[in-house]
Structure formats: structure tokens, C-alpha cells
FIPA-477904 format. One record per residue (C-alpha): residue in one letter; x, y, z; residue number from 1. Coordinates in steps of 0.02 Angstrom, whole numbers, plus 32768, in hexadecimal, padded with zeros to 4 digits. Layout:
BEGIN
KEDREN   residu      X      Y      Z   num
KEDREN        A      X      Y      Z   NUM
...
END
This chain:
BEGIN
KEDREN   residu      X      Y      Z   num
KEDREN        M   38C7   3F1E   16E4     1
KEDREN        E   3914   3FCD   172F     2
KEDREN        F   397F   4019   16E0     3
KEDREN        K   3A40   4021   170E     4
KEDREN        N   3A8E   40D5   171F     5
KEDREN        L   3B3C   4130   16FB     6
KEDREN        V   3B68   41AC   1773     7
KEDREN        A   3BD1   4233   1765     8
KEDREN        T   3C19   429C   17E9     9
KEDREN        I   3C3A   434D   17F4    10
KEDREN        Y   3CA8   4395   189E    11
KEDREN        L   3CA9   444A   18B4    12
KEDREN        K   3D0D   44B2   191F    13
KEDREN        D   3CFB   4565   192B    14
KEDREN        G   3C78   455C   18AB    15
KEDREN        R   3CDB   451D   1831    16
KEDREN        A   3CEB   4465   17F3    17
KEDREN        V   3DA0   43F3   1846    18
KEDREN        N   3DD2   4347   182F    19
KEDREN        G   3D9C   4315   18CB    20
KEDREN        P   3DB9   431D   197D    21
KEDREN        K   3E52   42EA   198C    22
KEDREN        D   3E89   434A   18E3    23
KEDREN        L   3E44   440B   18D6    24
KEDREN        T   3E9E   443F   1840    25
KEDREN        P   3E28   4480   17CE    26
KEDREN        A   3DBE   43FA   174A    27
KEDREN        G   3D83   4473   16BB    28
KEDREN        D   3CE9   44F1   16A4    29
KEDREN        V   3C75   449A   170C    30
KEDREN        F   3BDA   44CB   16B8    31
KEDREN        E   3C2D   4485   160F    32
KEDREN        K   3C3A   43E2   1677    33
KEDREN        A   3B92   43E4   16B2    34
KEDREN        K   3B52   4418   1606    35
KEDREN        I   3BB2   4379   15A6    36
KEDREN        Y   3B6F   430D   1638    37
KEDREN        N   3AC1   4336   1624    38
KEDREN        D   3ACA   4311   156B    39
KEDREN        C   3B3C   427F   1540    40
KEDREN        G   3AE7   41FA   15A8    41
KEDREN        I   3B17   41EE   166B    42
KEDREN        D   3A7A   41E0   16CE    43
KEDREN        K   3A8C   4237   1759    44
KEDREN        I   3B1E   42AD   17B8    45
KEDREN        F   3B66   42A5   1864    46
KEDREN        M   3B93   435D   1887    47
KEDREN        I   3BF7   435C   1938    48
KEDREN        D   3C12   4404   198C    49
KEDREN        L   3CC2   440C   19DF    50
KEDREN        S   3CAB   44A6   1A32    51
KEDREN        D   3D0F   44D7   1AC9    52
KEDREN        D   3C7E   454B   1B1A    53
KEDREN        D   3BF0   45A5   1B07    54
KEDREN        D   3C1E   461F   1A78    55
KEDREN        E   3C5A   45A5   1A10    56
KEDREN        H   3BD4   453D   1A33    57
KEDREN        E   3B58   45BF   19EA    58
KEDREN        K   3BD9   45E3   1954    59
KEDREN        N   3BCD   4521   191C    60
KEDREN        L   3B22   453C   1935    61
KEDREN        Q   3B00   45BD   18B4    62
KEDREN        T   3B73   4560   183B    63
KEDREN        I   3B04   44C3   1853    64
KEDREN        K   3A63   4538   1839    65
KEDREN        E   3AA2   4596   17AD    66
KEDREN        L   3AC8   44C7   176A    67
KEDREN        N   3A1B   4492   1786    68
KEDREN        R   39D2   4517   171D    69
KEDREN        N   3A15   44AC   1681    70
KEDREN        L   3A14   43FD   16BB    71
KEDREN        E   398D   43A2   1687    72
KEDREN        I   39E7   42F2   16CF    73
KEDREN        K   39D5   42C7   179C    74
KEDREN        V   3A47   432D   180A    75
KEDREN        C   3A74   42E4   18D2    76
KEDREN        A   3AD9   4343   1915    77
KEDREN        G   3B50   433A   19D4    78
KEDREN        G   3BB1   4375   1A34    79
KEDREN        N   3BBE   43E0   1ABD    80
KEDREN        I   3B1D   43C4   1AFB    81
KEDREN        K   3B19   43EB   1BC2    82
KEDREN        R   3A70   440C   1BD7    83
KEDREN        F   39B4   43EE   1B86    84
KEDREN        E   39BA   44A1   1B44    85
KEDREN        D   3A5C   446A   1AD4    86
KEDREN        I   39FC   43E1   1A7A    87
KEDREN        K   3959   446B   1A5F    88
KEDREN        K   39FC   44D2   1A24    89
KEDREN        F   3A20   4453   199D    90
KEDREN        F   3963   442A   195F    91
KEDREN        Y   394D   44DC   1953    92
KEDREN        A   39DB   44EF   18FB    93
KEDREN        G   3975   447C   1862    94
KEDREN        C   39C6   43BA   1896    95
KEDREN        L   3952   4342   189C    96
KEDREN        Q   39AB   42DF   1902    97
KEDREN        V   3A20   42F7   19B1    98
KEDREN        M   3AB5   4279   19EA    99
KEDREN        L   3ADD   4275   1A99   100
KEDREN        N   3B82   4236   1ADF   101
KEDREN        G   3B6E   4198   1B4B   102
KEDREN        S   3C01   41B1   1B99   103
KEDREN        K   3BB4   4250   1C04   104
KEDREN        P   3B6A   421F   1CA6   105
KEDREN        N   3AC8   428A   1C7F   106
KEDREN        S   3AA2   424B   1BD1   107
KEDREN        I   3A17   41CD   1C0E   108
KEDREN        E   39D1   4246   1C61   109
KEDREN        L   39D6   42C8   1BD1   110
KEDREN        A   3995   4238   1B5B   111
KEDREN        E   38FE   4219   1BC2   112
KEDREN        K   38C5   42D9   1BB8   113
KEDREN        A   38FD   42F8   1B02   114
KEDREN        S   389D   424C   1AB9   115
KEDREN        K   3801   4275   1B1F   116
KEDREN        R   3801   432A   1AE8   117
KEDREN        F   384C   4310   1A27   118
KEDREN        G   3826   424F   1A10   119
KEDREN        K   3892   41C0   1A1A   120
KEDREN        D   38B7   41B6   195A   121
KEDREN        R   390F   423B   1973   122
KEDREN        I   3986   4226   1A02   123
KEDREN        L   3A30   41C2   19CD   124
KEDREN        V   3AC3   41AB   1A4D   125
KEDREN        S   3B78   4180   1A21   126
KEDREN        V   3BD0   40F4   1A91   127
KEDREN        E   3C72   40BD   1A9A   128
KEDREN        N   3C61   401C   1B17   129
KEDREN        V   3BEA   3F90   1B34   130
KEDREN        N   3BD9   3FBF   1BEF   131
KEDREN        F   3B71   4060   1BD3   132
KEDREN        I   3AE9   3FF8   1B6F   133
KEDREN        F   3AEF   3F5F   1BE2   134
KEDREN        K   3ACC   3FE0   1C77   135
KEDREN        N   3A51   404E   1C21   136
KEDREN        K   39F4   3FB4   1BBE   137
KEDREN        E   3946   3FF0   1BF9   138
KEDREN        A   3954   409A   1BEB   139
KEDREN        M   39C0   40A9   1B43   140
KEDREN        E   391C   4038   1AED   141
KEDREN        E   38BB   40A8   1B1D   142
KEDREN        N   3907   4142   1AE6   143
KEDREN        F   3980   4129   1A68   144
KEDREN        H   3959   4121   19B2   145
KEDREN        E   3A0A   40E1   197D   146
KEDREN        M   3AB2   40DE   19B7   147
KEDREN        L   3B5E   411B   196D   148
KEDREN        V   3BD2   407E   198D   149
KEDREN        F   3C88   40C0   198A   150
KEDREN        D   3CDC   401C   198D   151
KEDREN        K   3C90   3F8C   1921   152
KEDREN        K   3CCE   3EF9   197B   153
KEDREN        L   3C61   3F24   19FA   154
KEDREN        L   3BBC   3EFB   1990   155
KEDREN        D   3BB7   3E3A   19B1   156
KEDREN        A   3BAF   3E65   1A68   157
KEDREN        I   3B49   3EFF   1A43   158
KEDREN        E   3ABC   3E8B   19DE   159
KEDREN        N   3AC5   3E13   1A80   160
KEDREN        I   3A87   3EA9   1AEA   161
KEDREN        T   3A0F   3F25   1A92   162
KEDREN        S   39AB   3F28   19F7   163
KEDREN        I   39C8   3FDC   19D8   164
KEDREN        P   3A1F   3FF4   1933   165
KEDREN        S   3ABE   4025   1909   166
KEDREN        V   3B1C   40AE   1896   167
KEDREN        V   3BD4   4055   188E   168
KEDREN        V   3C80   40B7   188A   169
KEDREN        V   3CF0   406A   17F7   170
KEDREN        D   3D70   40D5   17D6   171
KEDREN        E   3DD0   4066   174D   172
KEDREN        Y   3D7F   403E   16B8   173
KEDREN        D   3D63   3F7F   1689   174
KEDREN        L   3CE6   3F52   162F   175
KEDREN        D   3CCC   3E91   1682   176
KEDREN        K   3CD7   3ECB   172D   177
KEDREN        I   3C57   3F69   1714   178
KEDREN        S   3BD9   3EF0   16AD   179
KEDREN        D   3BED   3E7D   1741   180
KEDREN        I   3BC1   3F0C   17CC   181
KEDREN        L   3B37   3F41   1775   182
KEDREN        K   3AD0   3E9E   174D   183
KEDREN        K   3AE1   3E82   1812   184
KEDREN        N   3A15   3E9D   183F   185
KEDREN        S   3A65   3F0C   18DA   186
KEDREN        V   3AAF   3F83   186A   187
KEDREN        R   3A57   4037   1815   188
KEDREN        G   3AE8   406B   17B4   189
KEDREN        V   3BA2   40A7   17AD   190
KEDREN        T   3C16   4138   17BF   191
KEDREN        G   3CC9   415E   17C9   192
KEDREN        K   3D52   41AD   1760   193
KEDREN        F   3D2E   4155   16B6   194
KEDREN        V   3C7E   41AB   16B5   195
KEDREN        T   3CAB   424E   1711   196
KEDREN        E   3D38   426F   16AC   197
KEDREN        M   3CEC   422E   1610   198
KEDREN        D   3D7C   41CA   15C0   199
KEDREN        Q   3CE4   4157   1580   200
KEDREN        D   3C59   417F   1506   201
KEDREN        I   3BD7   4164   157A   202
KEDREN        M   3B38   4136   14FF   203
KEDREN        L   3BBE   40AA   14B4   204
KEDREN        L   3BE2   407F   154F   205
KEDREN        K   3B35   4069   1569   206
KEDREN        T   3B33   4010   14C2   207
KEDREN        E   3BB0   3F8A   14F4   208
KEDREN        L   3B60   3F78   15AA   209
KEDREN        S   3AA6   3F5A   1554   210
KEDREN        A   3B09   3ED7   14DE   211
KEDREN        R   3B26   3E8D   157F   212
KEDREN        G   3A76   3E71   15C0   213
KEDREN        I   3A80   3F02   1634   214
KEDREN        H   39E3   3F81   1646   215
KEDREN        M   3A25   401D   161C   216
KEDREN        V   39E3   40DA   15CA   217
KEDREN        N   3A04   40D4   152C   218
KEDREN        F   39CA   40F8   1460   219
KEDREN        T   3967   405D   1426   220
KEDREN        S   391F   4087   137E   221
KEDREN        S   3875   4069   135D   222
KEDREN        L   3882   4065   12AF   223
KEDREN        E   38E7   3FFE   1238   224
KEDREN        W   394F   4051   11AE   225
KEDREN        S   38E5   3FD8   1136   226
KEDREN        D   3852   4047   117F   227
KEDREN        F   389E   40E0   1114   228
KEDREN        K   385A   411F   1072   229
KEDREN        L   3925   416B   102B   230
KEDREN        N   394C   41C7   0FAE   231
KEDREN        S   399B   41BE   0F0D   232
KEDREN        D   3A68   41B9   0F65   233
KEDREN        G   3A0F   4132   0FE9   234
KEDREN        M   39FA   41A6   1074   235
KEDREN        V   399B   420F   10D7   236
KEDREN        P   3997   42D5   1101   237
KEDREN        V   39A3   430B   11B2   238
KEDREN        I   3952   43B9   11FD   239
KEDREN        V   39A7   43CA   1288   240
KEDREN        Q   395D   443D   1313   241
KEDREN        D   3999   4478   13C8   242
KEDREN        Y   392C   4417   144D   243
KEDREN        R   3912   44C4   14A9   244
KEDREN        T   3900   453A   144B   245
KEDREN        D   38B1   44E3   13B6   246
KEDREN        E   391C   454B   133F   247
KEDREN        V   3942   44F4   1296   248
KEDREN        L   3A0F   44E0   129F   249
KEDREN        M   3A37   447B   1201   250
KEDREN        L   39FF   4402   1188   251
KEDREN        A   3A73   4361   1152   252
KEDREN        Y   3A65   42B2   1118   253
KEDREN        M   3A7D   4202   1164   254
KEDREN        N   3AA4   4153   110B   255
KEDREN        E   3A7F   40AC   1171   256
KEDREN        E   3B22   40B3   11B4   257
KEDREN        A   3B11   4173   11E9   258
KEDREN        F   3A69   4130   1243   259
KEDREN        H   3AA3   40AA   12BA   260
KEDREN        R   3B33   40FE   12DE   261
KEDREN        T   3AD5   4196   131C   262
KEDREN        I   3A5B   411B   1380   263
KEDREN        S   3AE7   40CC   13D5   264
KEDREN        S   3B62   4161   140A   265
KEDREN        G   3AC7   41D8   1419   266
KEDREN        K   3B29   4270   13C3   267
KEDREN        M   3ADA   429A   131C   268
KEDREN        T   3B4C   4245   128C   269
KEDREN        Y   3B3C   4267   11DF   270
KEDREN        Y   3B68   4236   1124   271
KEDREN        S   3BDB   42B4   10CB   272
KEDREN        R   3B90   42CD   1009   273
KEDREN        S   3C14   433B   0FD9   274
KEDREN        R   3CA0   42DA   1038   275
KEDREN        Q   3C66   4227   1021   276
KEDREN        E   3C75   41E8   10D6   277
KEDREN        I   3C17   41D2   1181   278
KEDREN        W   3C32   4272   11EE   279
KEDREN        M   3C0B   428D   12A6   280
KEDREN        K   3BEC   4348   12C2   281
KEDREN        G   3C5B   4396   1332   282
KEDREN        E   3CCD   4308   1326   283
KEDREN        T   3D61   4384   1309   284
KEDREN        S   3D13   442A   1321   285
KEDREN        G   3CD0   43E0   13CB   286
KEDREN        H   3C1B   4434   13A5   287
KEDREN        I   3BCB   4388   13C2   288
KEDREN        Q   3B26   436F   13AF   289
KEDREN        Y   3ACC   42FF   1449   290
KEDREN        V   3A17   42A9   140C   291
KEDREN        K   39A3   42CC   1478   292
KEDREN        S   390E   4283   13FA   293
KEDREN        L   3904   4227   1337   294
KEDREN        T   3851   424B   12F6   295
KEDREN        A   3827   4213   123B   296
KEDREN        D   37A6   4270   11CF   297
KEDREN        C   36F0   4222   1198   298
KEDREN        D   3747   41F1   10FF   299
KEDREN        Y   37E0   419B   115F   300
KEDREN        D   385F   4208   10D3   301
KEDREN        T   389A   4282   114F   302
KEDREN        I   38D5   4287   120B   303
KEDREN        L   38CA   430D   127E   304
KEDREN        A   3950   4318   1301   305
KEDREN        K   3938   4381   1396   306
KEDREN        V   39EF   4392   1401   307
KEDREN        S   3A61   43D5   1466   308
KEDREN        Q   3AD9   444A   13FD   309
KEDREN        I   3B8E   446D   1440   310
KEDREN        G   3BCC   4507   1403   311
KEDREN        A   3B8F   4531   1364   312
KEDREN        A   3B42   44C7   12CF   313
KEDREN        C   3B60   4527   1238   314
KEDREN        H   3C1B   4526   11E4   315
KEDREN        T   3C14   45ED   11D9   316
KEDREN        G   3C17   45DE   1292   317
KEDREN        S   3B4B   461D   12A7   318
KEDREN        P   3AF1   45C4   1312   319
KEDREN        T   3A7F   4586   1289   320
KEDREN        C   3A93   4573   11DB   321
KEDREN        F   3A02   45CA   11A7   322
KEDREN        F   3A2F   4693   11C2   323
KEDREN        N   3A04   46D2   1115   324
KEDREN        S   396A   4736   1113   325
KEDREN        I   38F8   4713   1063   326
KEDREN        V   385B   477A   10B6   327
KEDREN        K   3818   478E   114F   328
KEDREN        K   376C   47D6   11A7   329
KEDREN        E   3775   4816   125C   330
KEDREN        Y   36FB   47D5   12CE   331
KEDREN        I   36C5   47C5   138F   332
KEDREN        E   3710   4749   13F2   333
KEDREN        K   3686   46E1   1431   334
KEDREN        N   36DA   463D   146C   335
KEDREN        P   36B6   4656   154B   336
KEDREN        L   3768   460C   1569   337
KEDREN        K   37C2   468E   14F4   338
KEDREN        V   3759   4710   1528   339
KEDREN        F   378C   46E7   15E0   340
KEDREN        E   382E   46E0   15B9   341
KEDREN        E   3841   4787   155F   342
KEDREN        V   37F2   47D4   15C7   343
KEDREN        Y   385A   479E   165F   344
KEDREN        G   38DC   47B2   15E4   345
KEDREN        V   38B2   487F   15E1   346
KEDREN        I   3892   488D   16A7   347
KEDREN        A   3942   4831   16CE   348
KEDREN        D   3994   48AA   1644   349
KEDREN        R   393C   4944   16A7   350
KEDREN        K   3981   4901   174F   351
KEDREN        A   3A3D   48FD   16EB   352
KEDREN        N   3A32   4992   1686   353
KEDREN        P   39BE   4A0C   16DC   354
KEDREN        K   394D   4A7E   1670   355
KEDREN        E   390E   4B2D   168F   356
KEDREN        G   385B   4B2B   169B   357
KEDREN        S   3848   4A76   16B8   358
KEDREN        Y   37C4   4A41   173E   359
KEDREN        T   3827   4989   1744   360
KEDREN        N   38A2   4A06   1772   361
KEDREN        Y   3842   4A59   17F2   362
KEDREN        L   3806   49C1   1840   363
KEDREN        F   38C4   4970   1843   364
KEDREN        N   3912   4A24   188B   365
KEDREN        K   3878   4A21   1913   366
KEDREN        G   38B6   496F   194B   367
KEDREN        I   3864   48CE   1970   368
KEDREN        D   37DB   4927   1A00   369
KEDREN        K   378F   498D   196F   370
KEDREN        I   379E   48ED   18E1   371
KEDREN        L   374F   487C   1966   372
KEDREN        K   36C1   4902   198A   373
KEDREN        K   368F   490D   18D0   374
KEDREN        V   369A   4842   18B4   375
KEDREN        G   3612   4852   195E   376
KEDREN        E   35AC   48D8   190B   377
KEDREN        E   35AA   4885   1861   378
KEDREN        N   3581   47CF   18AB   379
KEDREN        T   34F5   4829   1901   380
KEDREN        E   34B3   487B   1857   381
KEDREN        I   34A3   47CC   180E   382
KEDREN        I   3430   4782   18A5   383
KEDREN        I   33C0   4827   1884   384
KEDREN        A   33B4   4801   17D1   385
KEDREN        A   3392   4756   17DD   386
KEDREN        K   32F0   478C   181E   387
KEDREN        N   32C1   47E0   1788   388
KEDREN        P   3276   4796   170B   389
KEDREN        N   32DC   47E5   168E   390
KEDREN        P   337F   4777   1659   391
KEDREN        E   33DC   4815   1615   392
KEDREN        E   33E2   4857   16B7   393
KEDREN        I   3443   47CA   1703   394
KEDREN        K   34A1   47BE   1680   395
KEDREN        Y   34EC   4865   167C   396
KEDREN        E   350B   4846   1733   397
KEDREN        I   3555   47A2   1728   398
KEDREN        S   35D8   47FF   16A4   399
KEDREN        D   3607   4878   1719   400
KEDREN        Y   3627   4800   179C   401
KEDREN        L   368A   4783   1742   402
KEDREN        Y   36E9   4829   171B   403
KEDREN        H   3707   4869   17CC   404
KEDREN        L   3728   47AC   17F7   405
KEDREN        M   37C7   47A5   1772   406
KEDREN        V   3806   484A   17D3   407
KEDREN        L   381B   4801   1868   408
KEDREN        M   3859   473F   1815   409
KEDREN        A   38FC   47C1   17CE   410
KEDREN        E   3900   481A   1869   411
KEDREN        K   3925   4776   18B5   412
KEDREN        G   3987   4730   1839   413
KEDREN        V   38F6   469A   1808   414
KEDREN        T   38E5   4667   1766   415
KEDREN        W   3857   4619   16E8   416
KEDREN        E   38DE   457D   16E5   417
KEDREN        D   38E1   457C   179C   418
KEDREN        V   3817   4577   17BA   419
KEDREN        T   37E7   44FA   1727   420
KEDREN        Q   3880   4491   1770   421
KEDREN        E   3838   4490   1807   422
KEDREN        L   3781   447F   17C8   423
KEDREN        S   37C8   43D6   176A   424
KEDREN        Q   3811   4373   17FF   425
KEDREN        R   3756   4392   1853   426
END
């Protein structure tokens, strides 16, 4: 059975979020908004470019690119698509899917070219009336993965014409109507103001929809509370880690109610032993912890929680509660990911803050042609070293090549996040 989606929409004007095509007033910090969508249970984001010219279009593309560096959920972009090159730019900005406007005369022609180049599963279309679907039924089925339907009244007619699944715009929150729409076989998801404006707790809404028999992406625990070995207070300690950095943030405790609230809401909820009450982390401070995973240890007496932390984890304002050093031994970092990030960070810092005598700054000062020349030379050195039976030589040359490659990346504004995101989509 296919999961049903709750989809948020971000409208972009001049690189910033606005309320919609007919209301261009600011809609808050677009990066904060996107981070919350990423963590709170939203399944996908539609990013709609409302630009009027190519310069503004490029500014919106840059915002989308920066957003995608930190987003892990699907992003589909659309708006101001006039030519095939515009579709490519959205994909190169990190979007997984692109949406064409069905009311534009060249939408079918662009879809045919795009689906052939990138795959049908990455091409969507927005529709405002049944006529477009009826006239282009065969071409749509061949080239579109999904439709955005603006008027839910069209659903019955659409079901009789095409099998392409729909995401339906539903602006008003009505649980019964939303349930009825999502139960339709032809509907893959809903979007609208009640999702985008965060009027509802998304994970709790998913729990309610699941209870109505709708297949939603939400948390279902594989363990019962009775499976845990409780401490003398009838609780389980919870070690909390940042899901990206693995930094240990805090230690807290859960009783049965806190455990079930955490599962249903997707937000870390604990039991305060000092206040003798249930508390959701960030309820008053806004420093919410969105659940990424919960894991029990080998004895089932401790939980490891990996979370996306909003703000500071510690009540002191520190990012982590563990900051009082006791003993420490210096060591050389060997984690490959951290080494790449640290070296790239030094290179990027040299670009922003030149240092006299720095070879890295020498390359930046000489410009792109010099950097490309060095990348080419080091690539050739790898080929030569690979013919040598001594593996030490190729290890050295690969290291040289990767350094110069990172200089090129920094020069072109490409990060390791950009590269790994592109690789993850292949």
C-alpha cells in the first residue's frame, strides 16, 4: 500500500518566502521555515518560483540551492519555466522533482524532453481544469509522475480520465474532508494553508489519519513499554544525540506516558523528576527536539535518541549539556567525513580570509585557469602512480588531487553537501 503525503509549499519572490502568488508579503525566514518542514513530519516541499525576470529567477535558484543543502525530504520546484534549461537548473539546484505548469502552451513539449532526459518519476504538472488532461491524456501518462490539482472538485472527473496520482490543494482544515480525499486511490497527498502555515501538529495529524485507516509515514514503535527494564522510579534514561554530528546533547528520563507522546508527536517528551510532570522539550523555549530515531540498548534499560535540535539543548544556552571538561587527550581525527569537512573548511576560510604565504591563496589569486591546470596535472599523476606497484605513491597522489579538487569546489561555491546530495539521488 502506498503512503499518503502531506506536502508544504514555499513561494519564493526575490529570494525570500512570501505568502503566495496573490499575496507577496513576507512569510518569515525561509531557511527556518524549511528546517521545520524537514523535521516536523512533512513528506515533501513544493517550491514555487514567482520571479518576473531572469535575474530574479537566478536569485530564487540560489535560495533553492542553499535550502537543498540542508533538506532531506523531497523537494519539487516549479515556476518561471520557459525552456528546457530552466528545468535543468532546478535539478542542478538539488531538487528531486520539477513541476511544469499545465496552463503553459509548451508544457507537454518540455515534459517529453525532460522525462526522457531525467526520468518520468521526476516530472510533475500542475492542472487547473480537466480540459488540459483530456486533450493530452496519452502524453501526460507517458511523461508525468504526479499532478498538483488546485480544485478538489475536479477529482471525480480526473479519476475517469487518467491514472496519474494527484496531490490536492486543500486550504481549510477539516479532518473529515481531508480523510475522504486521502482515501481516494487516485490521491497521493494533500497540500494547502493548513500544512504550509503549520496550524496543525503534523505528526499528531498523521497519527489521527492513521487511526482512520490512511497509510501515513509516521512513527510506530516496534517495542512495547513493557519490553523495557525500568529503573527504581519506573522510568528509562534517554541519551540524546544530534543526528547529524552525533554530538551528545543531554540526558533525560521517560515514563510510559512520555514514551507514547514522543512516538505520536515526533517530538522528544520527558518526565521531569524535579517537577514531577511530563514536559515536551522546547514547549516554552522553542528549543524543540524532533525525533529522527529511537534505539534501545542491549539490556533494554536505556534509549538512544537521535534528534534534530532546534536552538540550544541545555537550559544554560549551551548547544550541549556536556561542556565541563574533566580530562582530554589530543588525537588526530581519522573519520573520513570529518577530515573532508575540516580540510574544506580551512580552504574556504583561506578564500574568505587570505593568509600571506598560503599556497591555497596563491591558487585563488591566480584564478580558475591555474586551479584547473593543477587539477588536471594531479589527475595525470594519479594515472601514472596507478601503474606503480607501490600503493603509497597513489595514496599520496590521490590526496594531492583531492586537495586541489576542494580548492576548485570552494572557487565554484560547491560544498561536500552538494556533492553527496547529488550522489544520493543517483
